[in-house]
C-alpha positions in Angstrom: -17.3 28.0 2.8 -15.8 28.5 6.2 -12.2 27.5 6.9 -9.8 27.8 9.8 -6.2 28.8 9.2 -3.5 28.1 11.7 -1.6 31.4 11.1 1.6 33.1 12.1 1.4 36.7 10.9 5.2 37.0 11.0 5.5 34.2 8.4 5.4 35.3 4.7 4.0 32.0 3.5 1.3 32.2 6.1 0.4 35.7 5.1 0.3 34.6 1.4 -1.9 31.7 2.2 -4.3 33.9 4.2 -4.5 36.3 1.2 -5.4 33.4 -1.1 -8.1 32.2 1.3 -9.6 35.7 1.7 -9.5 36.3 -2.1 -11.4 33.0 -2.7 -14.4 34.4 -0.8 -14.0 31.8 2.0 -14.7 33.1 5.5 -11.4 32.4 7.4 -11.3 31.9 11.1 -7.8 32.9 11.9 -6.2 30.9 14.7 -2.9 32.4 15.9 -1.7 29.0 17.0 1.4 30.4 18.7 -0.9 32.3 21.1 -3.6 29.6 21.1 -1.9 26.3 20.7 -3.9 23.2 19.7 -4.6 20.5 22.2 -3.0 17.1 21.6 -6.3 15.8 20.3 -6.7 18.7 17.9 -3.2 18.4 16.6 -3.6 14.6 16.2 -6.9 15.1 14.3 -5.4 17.7 12.0 -2.4 15.4 11.3 -4.7 12.6 10.4 -6.6 14.9 8.0 -3.2 15.9 6.5 -2.1 12.3 6.3 1.1 13.3 8.0 3.1 12.2 11.0 4.1 14.6 13.7 7.7 14.4 12.5 6.6 15.3 9.0 4.9 18.4 10.2 7.5 19.4 12.7 9.9 22.3 12.1 13.0 20.4 13.1 15.4 23.3 12.3 13.8 25.7 14.9 16.1 26.6 17.8 14.0 24.7 20.3 14.1 21.6 18.2 17.9 21.8 17.9 18.2 22.4 21.6 16.1 19.3 22.2 18.0 17.4 19.5 14.7 16.2 18.1 16.3 15.2 14.7 18.3 12.6 16.6 15.6 11.2 18.8 13.3 8.3 18.0 10.1 9.6 19.7 6.7 8.0 19.7 3.7 9.8 18.0 2.4 10.8 21.5 5.8 12.2 22.6 6.1 14.3 19.4 2.5 15.5 19.8 3.2 16.6 23.4 6.4 18.4 22.4 4.7 20.2 19.5 1.8 21.3 21.7 4.2 22.5 24.4 6.3 24.3 21.7 3.8 25.3 19.0 6.6 27.1 17.1 7.5 23.6 16.0 4.2 23.2 14.0 4.8 24.0 10.3 2.4 26.6 9.0 0.1 27.6 7.6 -2.5 24.9 7.9 -5.9 25.4 6.4 -8.8 23.3 7.6 -12.1 23.3 5.7 -15.5 22.8 7.4 -15.9 19.6 5.3 -13.1 17.8 7.1 -10.2 18.4 4.7 -6.9 20.1 5.6 -3.8 21.1 3.7 -0.4 22.5 4.6 0.1 25.8 2.8 3.6 25.0 1.5 3.6 26.4 -1.1 0.8 28.9 -0.2 -1.0 28.0 -3.4 -1.7 24.5 -2.0 -4.5 26.0 0.1 -6.6 26.2 -3.0 -7.1 22.4 -2.7 -9.6 22.9 0.2 -11.3 26.1 -1.0 
């Protein structure tokens, strides 16, 4: 099975999830989403796979989110997608996407087993 992981190597949860993926025998495609942010369409597709809204996936305690006062703003889905793509640090990680169209947020890291 092939999977893609939206990975931040500086994040311990992301490293733990990657280890679980690798130990499962799956072939991970590692996407360092901070260096290679998703497009709006990609992020929207993954959110639909996760059955989450942009706000549910957003890291609203990040510095940039606080500076933008995102917690206090009532933004549309499109506006949140645009902000998250412009500031990918706001995307919660890790996200594991299987080649069969399923995705899971690796919080806790063991949750990635659902798509393996």
